[in-house]
C-alpha positions in Angstrom: 0.0 0.0 0.0 1.3 3.4 -0.9 0.3 7.0 -0.9 -1.0 6.6 -4.4 -3.3 3.7 -3.5 -4.6 5.6 -0.5 -5.4 8.6 -2.7 -6.9 6.3 -5.3 -9.2 4.9 -2.6 -10.2 8.4 -1.6 -10.8 9.5 -5.1 -12.9 6.3 -5.9 -14.9 6.9 -2.8 -15.4 10.6 -3.7 -16.6 9.7 -7.3 -19.0 7.1 -5.9 -20.1 9.7 -3.3 -20.9 12.3 -5.9 -23.1 9.8 -7.9 -24.8 8.7 -4.6 -25.4 12.2 -3.5 -26.9 13.2 -6.8 -29.1 10.0 -7.0 -30.4 10.6 -3.4 -30.3 14.4 -3.4 -33.7 14.9 -1.9 -33.2 12.4 0.9 -29.8 13.8 1.9 -31.1 17.4 1.7 -34.2 16.5 3.6 -32.4 14.9 6.5 -29.9 17.7 6.5 -32.6 20.3 6.9 -32.9 19.9 10.7 -29.2 20.6 11.3 -29.2 23.4 8.7 -32.0 25.3 10.5 -30.6 24.5 14.0 -27.1 25.7 13.1 -28.4 28.9 11.6 -30.5 29.6 14.7 -27.8 28.6 17.1 -25.2 30.9 15.6 -27.5 33.8 14.9 -29.7 33.8 18.1 -28.4 30.9 20.3 -27.3 33.2 23.1 -30.8 34.6 23.4 -32.5 31.1 23.6 -33.0 29.2 26.8 -30.3 26.6 27.5 -32.8 23.8 27.4 -33.8 24.8 23.9 -30.2 24.9 22.7 -29.5 21.5 24.3 -32.7 20.0 22.8 -31.8 21.4 19.4 -28.3 19.9 19.6 -29.7 16.5 20.5 -32.2 16.7 17.6 -29.3 17.7 15.3 -27.2 14.8 16.5 -30.1 12.4 16.0 -30.8 13.6 12.5 -27.1 13.1 11.5 -27.2 9.6 12.9 -30.3 8.9 10.9 -28.7 10.4 7.8 -25.7 8.1 8.3 -27.9 5.1 8.8 -29.9 5.9 5.6 -26.8 6.4 3.6 -25.4 3.1 4.7 -28.7 1.3 4.0 -29.1 2.9 0.6 -25.4 2.2 -0.3 -25.8 -1.5 0.5 -29.2 -1.8 -1.2 -28.0 0.1 -4.4 -24.8 -1.8 -4.8 -25.0 -5.1 -6.8 -21.8 -6.3 -5.1 -22.5 -5.3 -1.5 -26.3 -6.0 -1.5 -26.1 -9.8 -1.7 -23.3 -10.0 0.9 -24.3 -10.7 4.5 -23.3 -8.5 7.4 -20.6 -11.0 8.4 -19.1 -11.1 4.9 -19.0 -7.3 4.8 -17.3 -7.2 8.2 -14.8 -9.8 7.2 -13.9 -8.0 4.0 -13.6 -4.7 5.9 -11.3 -6.3 8.5 -9.2 -7.9 5.7 -8.7 -4.6 4.0 -7.9 -2.9 7.3 -5.3 -5.5 8.2 -3.4 -5.1 4.9 -4.2 -1.5 4.1 -3.3 0.4 7.2 -1.4 3.1 5.2 -4.4 3.6 3.0 -6.5 4.2 6.1 -4.0 6.8 7.3 -4.3 8.6 3.9 -8.0 8.8 4.4 -7.5 10.7 7.7 -5.0 13.0 6.0 -7.4 13.7 3.1 -10.2 14.3 5.6 -8.0 16.6 7.6 -7.1 18.6 4.5 -10.7 18.8 3.5 -11.5 20.1 7.0 -8.8 22.7 6.8 -10.0 23.9 3.4 -13.7 23.8 4.0 -13.9 24.8 7.6 -10.8 26.5 8.9 -10.1 28.7 5.9 -13.7 30.0 5.5 -13.9 30.8 9.2 -10.5 32.7 9.0 -11.8 34.5 5.9 -14.9 35.6 7.8 -12.9 36.7 10.8 -10.5 38.7 8.7 -12.5 40.0 5.8 -16.1 40.5 7.0 -17.1 43.6 9.0 -17.6 42.8 12.7 -21.3 43.8 12.6 -21.9 41.3 9.8 -19.8 38.3 11.0 -22.6 36.7 13.0 -25.0 36.7 10.0 -22.3 35.5 7.5 -21.2 32.8 10.0 -24.7 31.6 10.5 -25.2 31.4 6.7 -21.9 29.5 6.3 -22.7 26.9 8.9 -26.2 26.5 7.5 -24.8 26.0 4.0 -22.2 23.4 5.2 -24.8 21.1 6.7 -26.5 19.9 3.4 -23.3 20.2 1.4 -20.0 19.7 3.2 -21.1 17.7 6.2 -23.6 15.6 4.3 -21.1 14.8 1.5 -18.5 14.0 4.1 -20.8 11.3 5.5 -21.5 10.0 2.0 -17.8 10.0 1.2 -16.8 8.1 4.4 -19.4 5.5 3.6 -17.9 5.4 0.1 -14.5 4.8 1.7 -15.9 1.9 3.7 -17.6 0.6 0.5 -14.3 0.6 -1.4 -12.6 -1.1 1.5 -15.2 -3.8 1.6 -14.9 -4.3 -2.2 -11.1 -4.4 -2.0 -11.2 -6.7 1.0 -13.2 -9.1 -1.1 -10.4 -9.1 -3.7 -8.0 -10.2 -1.0 -10.4 -13.0 0.0 -10.7 -14.2 -3.5 -6.9 -14.2 -3.9 -6.3 -16.1 -0.7 -5.7 -19.8 -0.9 -8.0 -22.0 1.2 -4.9 -23.7 2.6 -3.1 -20.3 3.2 -2.8 -18.3 6.4 -6.1 -17.5 8.0 -7.9 -20.4 6.3 -10.7 -21.9 8.3 -10.9 -18.7 10.5 
């Protein structure tokens, strides 16, 4: 495994993610609507709301993101002719097989995710802090965090599921290549 194979894994997952996001746009946008509204309100008027309302809204946002991730995983498996027929144990076995031999590719995924976080979160926030007039920062920040929920955050979830999908598919190639009498046979 090399840097190029890790980047290829990331790119393959991103390409799959773009197709998945486009195919399921309304589901992804719909489930992202709750965090979108909550983040706008929290940034814009959160300090004026009761603590209980802010906590309840955060819990609702977390639950909606968990639901979004669940729906993405379910749709990804159902839509995929290679993953759909596999049982849960076979998918886990393939994922584990990839993780055992592709540790450096996994590290690359975290590096790519870190770079994306820097470009899509840190840089925009720095730009707002440095280039937006102080009296407009709250509004611009609330718009930014609202826009990121159905786009950057939702796509990141789709992309990470795409990485897992690619790992499962690649893990299966390792299983097919393994000899029944080889290491790990019968396990």
